[in-house]
PDB file of N, CA, C and O in Angstrom, chain B, residues numbered from 101:
ATOM      1  N   ALA B 101       7.924 -15.143  25.805  1.00  0.00           N
ATOM      2  CA  ALA B 101       7.092 -13.991  26.082  1.00  0.00           C
ATOM      3  C   ALA B 101       7.946 -12.777  26.428  1.00  0.00           C
ATOM      4  O   ALA B 101       7.613 -11.650  26.059  1.00  0.00           O
ATOM      5  N   VAL B 102       9.063 -13.014  27.150  1.00  0.00           N
ATOM      6  CA  VAL B 102       9.944 -11.900  27.521  1.00  0.00           C
ATOM      7  C   VAL B 102      10.582 -11.302  26.270  1.00  0.00           C
ATOM      8  O   VAL B 102      10.630 -10.080  26.133  1.00  0.00           O
ATOM      9  N   GLN B 103      11.073 -12.140  25.355  1.00  0.00           N
ATOM     10  CA  GLN B 103      11.686 -11.618  24.132  1.00  0.00           C
ATOM     11  C   GLN B 103      10.683 -10.869  23.276  1.00  0.00           C
ATOM     12  O   GLN B 103      11.040  -9.869  22.655  1.00  0.00           O
ATOM     13  N   GLN B 104       9.450 -11.318  23.224  1.00  0.00           N
ATOM     14  CA  GLN B 104       8.419 -10.607  22.461  1.00  0.00           C
ATOM     15  C   GLN B 104       8.138  -9.249  23.088  1.00  0.00           C
ATOM     16  O   GLN B 104       7.979  -8.261  22.370  1.00  0.00           O
ATOM     17  N   ALA B 105       8.076  -9.184  24.407  1.00  0.00           N
ATOM     18  CA  ALA B 105       7.850  -7.906  25.097  1.00  0.00           C
ATOM     19  C   ALA B 105       9.009  -6.946  24.861  1.00  0.00           C
ATOM     20  O   ALA B 105       8.792  -5.747  24.683  1.00  0.00           O
ATOM     21  N   VAL B 106      10.237  -7.461  24.858  1.00  0.00           N
ATOM     22  CA  VAL B 106      11.410  -6.613  24.611  1.00  0.00           C
ATOM     23  C   VAL B 106      11.405  -6.122  23.168  1.00  0.00           C
ATOM     24  O   VAL B 106      11.634  -4.938  22.916  1.00  0.00           O
ATOM     25  N   ALA B 107      11.147  -7.016  22.223  1.00  0.00           N
ATOM     26  CA  ALA B 107      11.160  -6.650  20.802  1.00  0.00           C
ATOM     27  C   ALA B 107      10.089  -5.630  20.453  1.00  0.00           C
ATOM     28  O   ALA B 107      10.287  -4.816  19.550  1.00  0.00           O
ATOM     29  N   SER B 108       8.969  -5.657  21.144  1.00  0.00           N
ATOM     30  CA  SER B 108       7.884  -4.702  20.857  1.00  0.00           C
ATOM     31  C   SER B 108       7.910  -3.502  21.806  1.00  0.00           C
ATOM     32  O   SER B 108       6.953  -2.729  21.854  1.00  0.00           O
ATOM     33  N   SER B 109       9.005  -3.342  22.564  1.00  0.00           N
ATOM     34  CA  SER B 109       9.188  -2.219  23.503  1.00  0.00           C
ATOM     35  C   SER B 109       8.066  -2.140  24.535  1.00  0.00           C
ATOM     36  O   SER B 109       7.632  -1.049  24.904  1.00  0.00           O
ATOM     37  N   GLN B 110       7.600  -3.293  24.997  1.00  0.00           N
ATOM     38  CA  GLN B 110       6.544  -3.338  26.001  1.00  0.00           C
ATOM     39  C   GLN B 110       6.993  -4.064  27.268  1.00  0.00           C
ATOM     40  O   GLN B 110       6.156  -4.548  28.030  1.00  0.00           O
ATOM     41  N   TYR B 111       8.297  -4.144  27.500  1.00  0.00           N
ATOM     42  CA  TYR B 111       8.803  -4.824  28.686  1.00  0.00           C
ATOM     43  C   TYR B 111       8.542  -4.001  29.943  1.00  0.00           C
ATOM     44  O   TYR B 111       8.236  -4.552  31.000  1.00  0.00           O
ATOM     45  N   ASP B 112       8.664  -2.692  29.824  1.00  0.00           N
ATOM     46  CA  ASP B 112       8.385  -1.784  30.936  1.00  0.00           C
ATOM     47  C   ASP B 112       7.107  -1.005  30.659  1.00  0.00           C
ATOM     48  O   ASP B 112       6.719  -0.807  29.508  1.00  0.00           O
ATOM     49  N   ARG B 113       6.466  -0.571  31.729  1.00  0.00           N
ATOM     50  CA  ARG B 113       5.251   0.236  31.579  1.00  0.00           C
ATOM     51  C   ARG B 113       5.541   1.557  30.877  1.00  0.00           C
ATOM     52  O   ARG B 113       4.734   2.032  30.078  1.00  0.00           O
ATOM     53  N   SER B 114       6.695   2.150  31.177  1.00  0.00           N
ATOM     54  CA  SER B 114       7.118   3.379  30.497  1.00  0.00           C
ATOM     55  C   SER B 114       8.624   3.328  30.284  1.00  0.00           C
ATOM     56  O   SER B 114       9.343   2.626  30.995  1.00  0.00           O
ATOM     57  N   GLN B 115       9.090   4.084  29.294  1.00  0.00           N
ATOM     58  CA  GLN B 115      10.512   4.135  28.996  1.00  0.00           C
ATOM     59  C   GLN B 115      10.964   5.590  29.037  1.00  0.00           C
ATOM     60  O   GLN B 115      10.270   6.482  28.548  1.00  0.00           O
ATOM     61  N   GLN B 116      12.117   5.814  29.619  1.00  0.00           N
ATOM     62  CA  GLN B 116      12.704   7.139  29.637  1.00  0.00           C
ATOM     63  C   GLN B 116      14.051   7.077  28.933  1.00  0.00           C
ATOM     64  O   GLN B 116      14.808   6.118  29.084  1.00  0.00           O
ATOM     65  N   GLY B 117      14.331   8.116  28.166  1.00  0.00           N
ATOM     66  CA  GLY B 117      15.594   8.157  27.456  1.00  0.00           C
ATOM     67  C   GLY B 117      15.813   9.518  26.836  1.00  0.00           C
ATOM     68  O   GLY B 117      15.056  10.462  27.063  1.00  0.00           O
ATOM     69  N   VAL B 118      16.861   9.593  26.054  1.00  0.00           N
ATOM     70  CA  VAL B 118      17.207  10.844  25.383  1.00  0.00           C
ATOM     71  C   VAL B 118      17.684  10.516  23.973  1.00  0.00           C
ATOM     72  O   VAL B 118      18.337   9.499  23.743  1.00  0.00           O
ATOM     73  N   THR B 119      17.345  11.394  23.038  1.00  0.00           N
ATOM     74  CA  THR B 119      17.826  11.266  21.667  1.00  0.00           C
ATOM     75  C   THR B 119      18.677  12.485  21.325  1.00  0.00           C
ATOM     76  O   THR B 119      18.523  13.557  21.911  1.00  0.00           O
ATOM     77  N   LEU B 120      19.569  12.296  20.370  1.00  0.00           N
ATOM     78  CA  LEU B 120      20.463  13.367  19.955  1.00  0.00           C
ATOM     79  C   LEU B 120      20.693  13.247  18.458  1.00  0.00           C
ATOM     80  O   LEU B 120      20.873  12.147  17.935  1.00  0.00           O
ATOM     81  N   ARG B 121      20.686  14.385  17.772  1.00  0.00           N
ATOM     82  CA  ARG B 121      21.035  14.413  16.350  1.00  0.00           C
ATOM     83  C   ARG B 121      21.787  15.704  16.081  1.00  0.00           C
ATOM     84  O   ARG B 121      21.260  16.796  16.296  1.00  0.00           O
ATOM     85  N   ILE B 122      23.022  15.576  15.612  1.00  0.00           N
ATOM     86  CA  ILE B 122      23.853  16.714  15.260  1.00  0.00           C
ATOM     87  C   ILE B 122      24.159  16.587  13.773  1.00  0.00           C
ATOM     88  O   ILE B 122      24.552  15.521  13.301  1.00  0.00           O
ATOM     89  N   ASP B 123      23.977  17.678  13.042  1.00  0.00           N
ATOM     90  CA  ASP B 123      24.141  17.660  11.600  1.00  0.00           C
ATOM     91  C   ASP B 123      24.886  18.926  11.176  1.00  0.00           C
ATOM     92  O   ASP B 123      24.613  20.011  11.690  1.00  0.00           O
ATOM     93  N   LYS B 124      25.811  18.787  10.253  1.00  0.00           N
ATOM     94  CA  LYS B 124      26.558  19.936   9.741  1.00  0.00           C
ATOM     95  C   LYS B 124      26.805  19.750   8.252  1.00  0.00           C
ATOM     96  O   LYS B 124      27.102  18.646   7.796  1.00  0.00           O
ATOM     97  N   LYS B 125      26.679  20.851   7.488  1.00  0.00           N
ATOM     98  CA  LYS B 125      26.924  20.818   6.044  1.00  0.00           C
ATOM     99  C   LYS B 125      28.098  21.727   5.700  1.00  0.00           C
ATOM    100  O   LYS B 125      28.291  22.781   6.306  1.00  0.00           O
ATOM    101  N   TRP B 126      28.889  21.285   4.695  1.00  0.00           N
ATOM    102  CA  TRP B 126      30.032  22.052   4.207  1.00  0.00           C
ATOM    103  C   TRP B 126      30.032  22.064   2.686  1.00  0.00           C
ATOM    104  O   TRP B 126      29.200  21.420   2.046  1.00  0.00           O
ATOM    105  N   LEU B 127      30.972  22.801   2.120  1.00  0.00           N
ATOM    106  CA  LEU B 127      31.218  22.837   0.663  1.00  0.00           C
ATOM    107  C   LEU B 127      29.942  23.147  -0.120  1.00  0.00           C
ATOM    108  O   LEU B 127      29.533  22.382  -0.994  1.00  0.00           O
ATOM    109  N   ASN B 128      29.327  24.268   0.207  1.00  0.00           N
ATOM    110  CA  ASN B 128      28.086  24.687  -0.465  1.00  0.00           C
ATOM    111  C   ASN B 128      26.993  23.635  -0.361  1.00  0.00           C
ATOM    112  O   ASN B 128      26.253  23.393  -1.314  1.00  0.00           O
ATOM    113  N   GLU B 129      26.901  23.017   0.807  1.00  0.00           N
ATOM    114  CA  GLU B 129      25.896  22.001   1.128  1.00  0.00           C
ATOM    115  C   GLU B 129      25.991  20.734   0.282  1.00  0.00           C
ATOM    116  O   GLU B 129      24.988  20.055   0.066  1.00  0.00           O
ATOM    117  N   THR B 130      27.196  20.414  -0.200  1.00  0.00           N
ATOM    118  CA  THR B 130      27.376  19.154  -0.926  1.00  0.00           C
ATOM    119  C   THR B 130      27.905  18.047  -0.014  1.00  0.00           C
ATOM    120  O   THR B 130      27.757  16.866  -0.328  1.00  0.00           O
ATOM    121  N   LEU B 131      28.514  18.413   1.101  1.00  0.00           N
ATOM    122  CA  LEU B 131      29.032  17.437   2.065  1.00  0.00           C
ATOM    123  C   LEU B 131      28.304  17.623   3.387  1.00  0.00           C
ATOM    124  O   LEU B 131      28.223  18.731   3.918  1.00  0.00           O
ATOM    125  N   GLU B 132      27.776  16.521   3.911  1.00  0.00           N
ATOM    126  CA  GLU B 132      27.003  16.567   5.151  1.00  0.00           C
ATOM    127  C   GLU B 132      27.475  15.461   6.085  1.00  0.00           C
ATOM    128  O   GLU B 132      27.658  14.319   5.661  1.00  0.00           O
ATOM    129  N   ALA B 133      27.670  15.798   7.347  1.00  0.00           N
ATOM    130  CA  ALA B 133      28.023  14.815   8.375  1.00  0.00           C
ATOM    131  C   ALA B 133      26.943  14.839   9.447  1.00  0.00           C
ATOM    132  O   ALA B 133      26.451  15.902   9.825  1.00  0.00           O
ATOM    133  N   GLU B 134      26.584  13.668   9.925  1.00  0.00           N
ATOM    134  CA  GLU B 134      25.508  13.554  10.908  1.00  0.00           C
ATOM    135  C   GLU B 134      25.904  12.555  11.982  1.00  0.00           C
ATOM    136  O   GLU B 134      26.527  11.531  11.700  1.00  0.00           O
ATOM    137  N   LEU B 135      25.537  12.865  13.207  1.00  0.00           N
ATOM    138  CA  LEU B 135      25.699  11.942  14.323  1.00  0.00           C
ATOM    139  C   LEU B 135      24.355  11.872  15.043  1.00  0.00           C
ATOM    140  O   LEU B 135      23.859  12.883  15.541  1.00  0.00           O
ATOM    141  N   ALA B 136      23.773  10.690  15.095  1.00  0.00           N
ATOM    142  CA  ALA B 136      22.489  10.494  15.764  1.00  0.00           C
ATOM    143  C   ALA B 136      22.641   9.382  16.789  1.00  0.00           C
ATOM    144  O   ALA B 136      23.453   8.472  16.621  1.00  0.00           O
ATOM    145  N   GLY B 137      21.853   9.464  17.849  1.00  0.00           N
ATOM    146  CA  GLY B 137      21.933   8.434  18.871  1.00  0.00           C
ATOM    147  C   GLY B 137      20.752   8.474  19.816  1.00  0.00           C
ATOM    148  O   GLY B 137      19.962   9.418  19.821  1.00  0.00           O
ATOM    149  N   LEU B 138      20.652   7.420  20.620  1.00  0.00           N
ATOM    150  CA  LEU B 138      19.584   7.286  21.598  1.00  0.00           C
ATOM    151  C   LEU B 138      20.126   6.507  22.782  1.00  0.00           C
ATOM    152  O   LEU B 138      20.866   5.539  22.610  1.00  0.00           O
ATOM    153  N   ALA B 139      19.758   6.927  23.981  1.00  0.00           N
ATOM    154  CA  ALA B 139      20.148   6.210  25.194  1.00  0.00           C
ATOM    155  C   ALA B 139      18.931   6.066  26.096  1.00  0.00           C
ATOM    156  O   ALA B 139      18.160   7.011  26.265  1.00  0.00           O
ATOM    157  N   LEU B 140      18.761   4.885  26.674  1.00  0.00           N
ATOM    158  CA  LEU B 140      17.665   4.629  27.601  1.00  0.00           C
ATOM    159  C   LEU B 140      18.137   4.866  29.030  1.00  0.00           C
ATOM    160  O   LEU B 140      19.277   4.550  29.369  1.00  0.00           O
ATOM    161  N   PHE B 141      17.272   5.417  29.859  1.00  0.00           N
ATOM    162  CA  PHE B 141      17.619   5.660  31.254  1.00  0.00           C
ATOM    163  C   PHE B 141      17.242   4.486  32.157  1.00  0.00           C
ATOM    164  O   PHE B 141      18.021   4.115  33.035  1.00  0.00           O
ATOM    165  N   ASN B 142      16.057   3.892  31.955  1.00  0.00           N
ATOM    166  CA  ASN B 142      15.607   2.842  32.863  1.00  0.00           C
ATOM    167  C   ASN B 142      16.178   1.458  32.527  1.00  0.00           C
ATOM    168  O   ASN B 142      16.097   0.554  33.359  1.00  0.00           O
ATOM    169  N   ARG B 143      16.737   1.274  31.366  1.00  0.00           N
ATOM    170  CA  ARG B 143      17.413   0.029  30.973  1.00  0.00           C
ATOM    171  C   ARG B 143      18.753   0.406  30.349  1.00  0.00           C
ATOM    172  O   ARG B 143      18.909   1.502  29.810  1.00  0.00           O
ATOM    173  N   ASP B 144      19.696  -0.488  30.423  1.00  0.00           N
ATOM    174  CA  ASP B 144      21.011  -0.238  29.843  1.00  0.00           C
ATOM    175  C   ASP B 144      20.952  -0.525  28.348  1.00  0.00           C
ATOM    176  O   ASP B 144      21.039  -1.681  27.932  1.00  0.00           O
ATOM    177  N   GLY B 145      20.805   0.523  27.539  1.00  0.00           N
ATOM    178  CA  GLY B 145      20.760   0.333  26.103  1.00  0.00           C
ATOM    179  C   GLY B 145      20.945   1.639  25.361  1.00  0.00           C
ATOM    180  O   GLY B 145      20.464   2.688  25.791  1.00  0.00           O
ATOM    181  N   TYR B 146      21.657   1.565  24.225  1.00  0.00           N
ATOM    182  CA  TYR B 146      21.841   2.757  23.410  1.00  0.00           C
ATOM    183  C   TYR B 146      22.217   2.358  21.990  1.00  0.00           C
ATOM    184  O   TYR B 146      22.604   1.218  21.731  1.00  0.00           O
ATOM    185  N   PHE B 147      22.098   3.315  21.074  1.00  0.00           N
ATOM    186  CA  PHE B 147      22.626   3.136  19.732  1.00  0.00           C
ATOM    187  C   PHE B 147      23.211   4.449  19.248  1.00  0.00           C
ATOM    188  O   PHE B 147      22.805   5.528  19.678  1.00  0.00           O
ATOM    189  N   VAL B 148      24.182   4.333  18.335  1.00  0.00           N
ATOM    190  CA  VAL B 148      24.850   5.483  17.750  1.00  0.00           C
ATOM    191  C   VAL B 148      24.916   5.266  16.244  1.00  0.00           C
ATOM    192  O   VAL B 148      25.224   4.168  15.779  1.00  0.00           O
ATOM    193  N   ARG B 149      24.620   6.338  15.473  1.00  0.00           N
ATOM    194  CA  ARG B 149      24.672   6.220  14.016  1.00  0.00           C
ATOM    195  C   ARG B 149      25.375   7.435  13.408  1.00  0.00           C
ATOM    196  O   ARG B 149      24.734   8.463  13.190  1.00  0.00           O
ATOM    197  N   PRO B 150      26.676   7.339  13.132  1.00  0.00           N
ATOM    198  CA  PRO B 150      27.335   8.383  12.355  1.00  0.00           C
ATOM    199  C   PRO B 150      27.133   8.110  10.861  1.00  0.00           C
ATOM    200  O   PRO B 150      27.066   6.959  10.429  1.00  0.00           O
ATOM    201  N   ARG B 151      27.037   9.191  10.086  1.00  0.00           N
ATOM    202  CA  ARG B 151      26.875   8.999   8.645  1.00  0.00           C
ATOM    203  C   ARG B 151      27.379  10.226   7.904  1.00  0.00           C
ATOM    204  O   ARG B 151      27.345  11.341   8.424  1.00  0.00           O
ATOM    205  N   VAL B 152      27.847  10.003   6.683  1.00  0.00           N
ATOM    206  CA  VAL B 152      28.354  11.058   5.810  1.00  0.00           C
ATOM    207  C   VAL B 152      27.616  10.964   4.483  1.00  0.00           C
ATOM    208  O   VAL B 152      27.430   9.876   3.938  1.00  0.00           O
ATOM    209  N   ILE B 153      27.195  12.125   3.968  1.00  0.00           N
ATOM    210  CA  ILE B 153      26.469  12.197   2.697  1.00  0.00           C
ATOM    211  C   ILE B 153      27.214  13.174   1.792  1.00  0.00           C
ATOM    212  O   ILE B 153      27.549  14.283   2.209  1.00  0.00           O
ATOM    213  N   TYR B 154      27.468  12.760   0.564  1.00  0.00           N
ATOM    214  CA  TYR B 154      28.129  13.636  -0.394  1.00  0.00           C
ATOM    215  C   TYR B 154      27.301  13.697  -1.672  1.00  0.00           C
ATOM    216  O   TYR B 154      26.985  12.667  -2.267  1.00  0.00           O
ATOM    217  N   LEU B 155      26.953  14.911  -2.090  1.00  0.00           N
ATOM    218  CA  LEU B 155      26.223  15.114  -3.344  1.00  0.00           C
ATOM    219  C   LEU B 155      27.250  15.254  -4.459  1.00  0.00           C
ATOM    220  O   LEU B 155      27.787  16.339  -4.684  1.00  0.00           O
ATOM    221  N   TYR B 156      27.517  14.167  -5.147  1.00  0.00           N
ATOM    222  CA  TYR B 156      28.532  14.145  -6.194  1.00  0.00           C
ATOM    223  C   TYR B 156      28.116  15.012  -7.379  1.00  0.00           C
ATOM    224  O   TYR B 156      28.933  15.724  -7.962  1.00  0.00           O
ATOM    225  N   SER B 157      26.844  14.940  -7.719  1.00  0.00           N
ATOM    226  CA  SER B 157      26.285  15.763  -8.801  1.00  0.00           C
ATOM    227  C   SER B 157      24.800  15.938  -8.521  1.00  0.00           C
ATOM    228  O   SER B 157      24.304  15.502  -7.482  1.00  0.00           O
ATOM    229  N   ASP B 158      24.096  16.571  -9.441  1.00  0.00           N
ATOM    230  CA  ASP B 158      22.657  16.756  -9.258  1.00  0.00           C
ATOM    231  C   ASP B 158      21.898  15.437  -9.263  1.00  0.00           C
ATOM    232  O   ASP B 158      20.786  15.363  -8.740  1.00  0.00           O
ATOM    233  N   SER B 159      22.482  14.399  -9.843  1.00  0.00           N
ATOM    234  CA  SER B 159      21.773  13.126  -9.947  1.00  0.00           C
ATOM    235  C   SER B 159      22.407  11.987  -9.151  1.00  0.00           C
ATOM    236  O   SER B 159      21.856  10.887  -9.131  1.00  0.00           O
ATOM    237  N   ILE B 160      23.544  12.214  -8.496  1.00  0.00           N
ATOM    238  CA  ILE B 160      24.212  11.144  -7.758  1.00  0.00           C
ATOM    239  C   ILE B 160      24.498  11.596  -6.320  1.00  0.00           C
ATOM    240  O   ILE B 160      25.102  12.643  -6.088  1.00  0.00           O
ATOM    241  N   LYS B 161      24.049  10.781  -5.372  1.00  0.00           N
ATOM    242  CA  LYS B 161      24.285  11.022  -3.950  1.00  0.00           C
ATOM    243  C   LYS B 161      24.988   9.806  -3.360  1.00  0.00           C
ATOM    244  O   LYS B 161      24.537   8.676  -3.548  1.00  0.00           O
ATOM    245  N   LEU B 162      26.099  10.030  -2.643  1.00  0.00           N
ATOM    246  CA  LEU B 162      26.853   8.964  -2.003  1.00  0.00           C
ATOM    247  C   LEU B 162      26.647   9.054  -0.488  1.00  0.00           C
ATOM    248  O   LEU B 162      26.760  10.133   0.094  1.00  0.00           O
ATOM    249  N   ILE B 163      26.347   7.924   0.142  1.00  0.00           N
ATOM    250  CA  ILE B 163      26.068   7.879   1.574  1.00  0.00           C
ATOM    251  C   ILE B 163      26.876   6.737   2.193  1.00  0.00           C
ATOM    252  O   ILE B 163      26.933   5.637   1.642  1.00  0.00           O
ATOM    253  N   ALA B 164      27.494   7.007   3.337  1.00  0.00           N
ATOM    254  CA  ALA B 164      28.198   5.968   4.081  1.00  0.00           C
ATOM    255  C   ALA B 164      27.906   6.164   5.561  1.00  0.00           C
ATOM    256  O   ALA B 164      27.830   7.298   6.036  1.00  0.00           O
ATOM    257  N   GLY B 165      27.742   5.073   6.288  1.00  0.00           N
ATOM    258  CA  GLY B 165      27.426   5.188   7.701  1.00  0.00           C
ATOM    259  C   GLY B 165      27.691   3.914   8.470  1.00  0.00           C
ATOM    260  O   GLY B 165      28.093   2.893   7.912  1.00  0.00           O
ATOM    261  N   TYR B 166      27.456   4.001   9.761  1.00  0.00           N
ATOM    262  CA  TYR B 166      27.679   2.881  10.672  1.00  0.00           C
ATOM    263  C   TYR B 166      26.592   2.922  11.740  1.00  0.00           C
ATOM    264  O   TYR B 166      26.272   3.994  12.255  1.00  0.00           O
ATOM    265  N   GLU B 167      26.026   1.778  12.074  1.00  0.00           N
ATOM    266  CA  GLU B 167      25.025   1.677  13.138  1.00  0.00           C
ATOM    267  C   GLU B 167      25.567   0.753  14.216  1.00  0.00           C
ATOM    268  O   GLU B 167      25.889  -0.406  13.956  1.00  0.00           O
ATOM    269  N   TYR B 168      25.665   1.285  15.438  1.00  0.00           N
ATOM    270  CA  TYR B 168      26.232   0.554  16.564  1.00  0.00           C
ATOM    271  C   TYR B 168      25.168   0.420  17.644  1.00  0.00           C
ATOM    272  O   TYR B 168      24.618   1.421  18.103  1.00  0.00           O
ATOM    273  N   PHE B 169      24.876  -0.806  18.048  1.00  0.00           N
ATOM    274  CA  PHE B 169      23.884  -1.106  19.076  1.00  0.00           C
ATOM    275  C   PHE B 169      24.569  -1.732  20.283  1.00  0.00           C
ATOM    276  O   PHE B 169      25.478  -2.547  20.127  1.00  0.00           O
ATOM    277  N   LYS B 170      24.138  -1.357  21.486  1.00  0.00           N
ATOM    278  CA  LYS B 170      24.700  -1.930  22.703  1.00  0.00           C
ATOM    279  C   LYS B 170      23.636  -1.889  23.784  1.00  0.00           C
ATOM    280  O   LYS B 170      22.920  -0.895  23.908  1.00  0.00           O
ATOM    281  N   GLY B 171      23.521  -2.953  24.567  1.00  0.00           N
ATOM    282  CA  GLY B 171      22.551  -2.945  25.652  1.00  0.00           C
ATOM    283  C   GLY B 171      22.389  -4.295  26.304  1.00  0.00           C
ATOM    284  O   GLY B 171      22.985  -5.285  25.882  1.00  0.00           O
ATOM    285  N   SER B 172      21.572  -4.320  27.342  1.00  0.00           N
ATOM    286  CA  SER B 172      21.286  -5.571  28.046  1.00  0.00           C
ATOM    287  C   SER B 172      20.297  -6.408  27.234  1.00  0.00           C
ATOM    288  O   SER B 172      19.729  -5.936  26.249  1.00  0.00           O
ATOM    289  N   ASP B 173      20.107  -7.634  27.655  1.00  0.00           N
ATOM    290  CA  ASP B 173      19.171  -8.523  26.966  1.00  0.00           C
ATOM    291  C   ASP B 173      17.720  -8.064  27.102  1.00  0.00           C
ATOM    292  O   ASP B 173      16.846  -8.557  26.389  1.00  0.00           O
ATOM    293  N   LYS B 174      17.462  -7.138  27.995  1.00  0.00           N
ATOM    294  CA  LYS B 174      16.099  -6.649  28.225  1.00  0.00           C
ATOM    295  C   LYS B 174      15.797  -5.380  27.429  1.00  0.00           C
ATOM    296  O   LYS B 174      14.828  -4.680  27.724  1.00  0.00           O
ATOM    297  N   THR B 175      16.628  -5.077  26.413  1.00  0.00           N
ATOM    298  CA  THR B 175      16.379  -3.943  25.527  1.00  0.00           C
ATOM    299  C   THR B 175      16.456  -4.412  24.085  1.00  0.00           C
ATOM    300  O   THR B 175      17.125  -5.398  23.777  1.00  0.00           O
ATOM    301  N   VAL B 176      15.771  -3.703  23.208  1.00  0.00           N
ATOM    302  CA  VAL B 176      15.833  -4.031  21.791  1.00  0.00           C
ATOM    303  C   VAL B 176      17.249  -3.806  21.248  1.00  0.00           C
ATOM    304  O   VAL B 176      17.653  -4.464  20.289  1.00  0.00           O
ATOM    305  N   TYR B 177      18.002  -2.885  21.850  1.00  0.00           N
ATOM    306  CA  TYR B 177      19.379  -2.641  21.415  1.00  0.00           C
ATOM    307  C   TYR B 177      20.290  -3.794  21.812  1.00  0.00           C
ATOM    308  O   TYR B 177      21.260  -4.075  21.108  1.00  0.00           O
ATOM    309  N   GLY B 178      20.007  -4.456  22.903  1.00  0.00           N
ATOM    310  CA  GLY B 178      20.743  -5.661  23.270  1.00  0.00           C
ATOM    311  C   GLY B 178      20.464  -6.794  22.304  1.00  0.00           C
ATOM    312  O   GLY B 178      21.367  -7.561  21.967  1.00  0.00           O
ATOM    313  N   LEU B 179      19.207  -6.909  21.848  1.00  0.00           N
ATOM    314  CA  LEU B 179      18.866  -7.930  20.860  1.00  0.00           C
ATOM    315  C   LEU B 179      19.535  -7.660  19.514  1.00  0.00           C
ATOM    316  O   LEU B 179      19.865  -8.592  18.780  1.00  0.00           O
ATOM    317  N   LEU B 180      19.737  -6.366  19.190  1.00  0.00           N
ATOM    318  CA  LEU B 180      20.338  -5.997  17.917  1.00  0.00           C
ATOM    319  C   LEU B 180      21.866  -5.877  17.980  1.00  0.00           C
ATOM    320  O   LEU B 180      22.496  -5.544  16.976  1.00  0.00           O
ATOM    321  N   GLU B 181      22.464  -6.140  19.134  1.00  0.00           N
ATOM    322  CA  GLU B 181      23.887  -5.909  19.329  1.00  0.00           C
ATOM    323  C   GLU B 181      24.758  -6.648  18.311  1.00  0.00           C
ATOM    324  O   GLU B 181      25.795  -6.126  17.901  1.00  0.00           O
ATOM    325  N   LYS B 182      24.364  -7.832  17.904  1.00  0.00           N
ATOM    326  CA  LYS B 182      25.136  -8.593  16.921  1.00  0.00           C
ATOM    327  C   LYS B 182      24.939  -8.071  15.502  1.00  0.00           C
ATOM    328  O   LYS B 182      25.621  -8.515  14.578  1.00  0.00           O
ATOM    329  N   ASN B 183      24.015  -7.133  15.322  1.00  0.00           N
ATOM    330  CA  ASN B 183      23.684  -6.621  13.996  1.00  0.00           C
ATOM    331  C   ASN B 183      24.293  -5.249  13.727  1.00  0.00           C
ATOM    332  O   ASN B 183      23.691  -4.434  13.027  1.00  0.00           O
ATOM    333  N   LYS B 184      25.465  -4.987  14.267  1.00  0.00           N
ATOM    334  CA  LYS B 184      26.150  -3.731  13.949  1.00  0.00           C
ATOM    335  C   LYS B 184      26.349  -3.677  12.434  1.00  0.00           C
ATOM    336  O   LYS B 184      26.651  -4.691  11.805  1.00  0.00           O
ATOM    337  N   THR B 185      26.180  -2.497  11.860  1.00  0.00           N
ATOM    338  CA  THR B 185      26.139  -2.403  10.410  1.00  0.00           C
ATOM    339  C   THR B 185      27.025  -1.282   9.896  1.00  0.00           C
ATOM    340  O   THR B 185      26.941  -0.152  10.378  1.00  0.00           O
ATOM    341  N   LEU B 186      27.859  -1.579   8.937  1.00  0.00           N
ATOM    342  CA  LEU B 186      28.608  -0.604   8.166  1.00  0.00           C
ATOM    343  C   LEU B 186      28.007  -0.644   6.770  1.00  0.00           C
ATOM    344  O   LEU B 186      27.909  -1.715   6.170  1.00  0.00           O
ATOM    345  N   TYR B 187      27.605   0.507   6.244  1.00  0.00           N
ATOM    346  CA  TYR B 187      26.921   0.485   4.958  1.00  0.00           C
ATOM    347  C   TYR B 187      27.370   1.636   4.062  1.00  0.00           C
ATOM    348  O   TYR B 187      27.894   2.647   4.528  1.00  0.00           O
ATOM    349  N   ALA B 188      27.148   1.449   2.766  1.00  0.00           N
ATOM    350  CA  ALA B 188      27.415   2.474   1.750  1.00  0.00           C
ATOM    351  C   ALA B 188      26.278   2.407   0.741  1.00  0.00           C
ATOM    352  O   ALA B 188      25.790   1.328   0.407  1.00  0.00           O
ATOM    353  N   GLU B 189      25.866   3.564   0.265  1.00  0.00           N
ATOM    354  CA  GLU B 189      24.782   3.653  -0.725  1.00  0.00           C
ATOM    355  C   GLU B 189      25.210   4.577  -1.856  1.00  0.00           C
ATOM    356  O   GLU B 189      25.959   5.532  -1.650  1.00  0.00           O
ATOM    357  N   VAL B 190      24.727   4.278  -3.039  1.00  0.00           N
ATOM    358  CA  VAL B 190      24.811   5.194  -4.161  1.00  0.00           C
ATOM    359  C   VAL B 190      23.386   5.391  -4.639  1.00  0.00           C
ATOM    360  O   VAL B 190      22.715   4.432  -5.022  1.00  0.00           O
ATOM    361  N   ARG B 191      22.925   6.631  -4.617  1.00  0.00           N
ATOM    362  CA  ARG B 191      21.575   6.944  -5.084  1.00  0.00           C
ATOM    363  C   ARG B 191      21.670   7.725  -6.382  1.00  0.00           C
ATOM    364  O   ARG B 191      22.401   8.710  -6.486  1.00  0.00           O
ATOM    365  N   TYR B 192      20.915   7.265  -7.364  1.00  0.00           N
ATOM    366  CA  TYR B 192      20.879   7.928  -8.661  1.00  0.00           C
ATOM    367  C   TYR B 192      19.479   8.468  -8.901  1.00  0.00           C
ATOM    368  O   TYR B 192      18.502   7.724  -8.821  1.00  0.00           O
ATOM    369  N   PHE B 193      19.379   9.742  -9.191  1.00  0.00           N
ATOM    370  CA  PHE B 193      18.097  10.398  -9.439  1.00  0.00           C
ATOM    371  C   PHE B 193      17.971  10.702 -10.921  1.00  0.00           C
ATOM    372  O   PHE B 193      18.923  11.153 -11.558  1.00  0.00           O
ATOM    373  N   PHE B 194      16.780  10.451 -11.467  1.00  0.00           N
ATOM    374  CA  PHE B 194      16.547  10.748 -12.892  1.00  0.00           C
ATOM    375  C   PHE B 194      15.242  11.457 -13.070  1.00  0.00           C
ATOM    376  O   PHE B 194      14.869  11.790 -14.195  1.00  0.00           O
TER     377      PHE B 194
END
């Protein structure tokens, strides 16, 4: 029951935290860097997601990023801690 409450974000009556997203574009808006994150105040938990996007052409977009989770067992970020992810995408538009 405790894990279900944590997974559905219903362990506490209310949650307090802060989110952040910083984004910058360069090279005529073909290169984009982003840093996003969230931190909880009432429980020890946070995540950080840096990512880079490059528009190779009008039809090809390249994306690379990393998702980092950290927290106590009483947060969804603690449950996801083993699921840190490094990823790359190629998107083709037609």
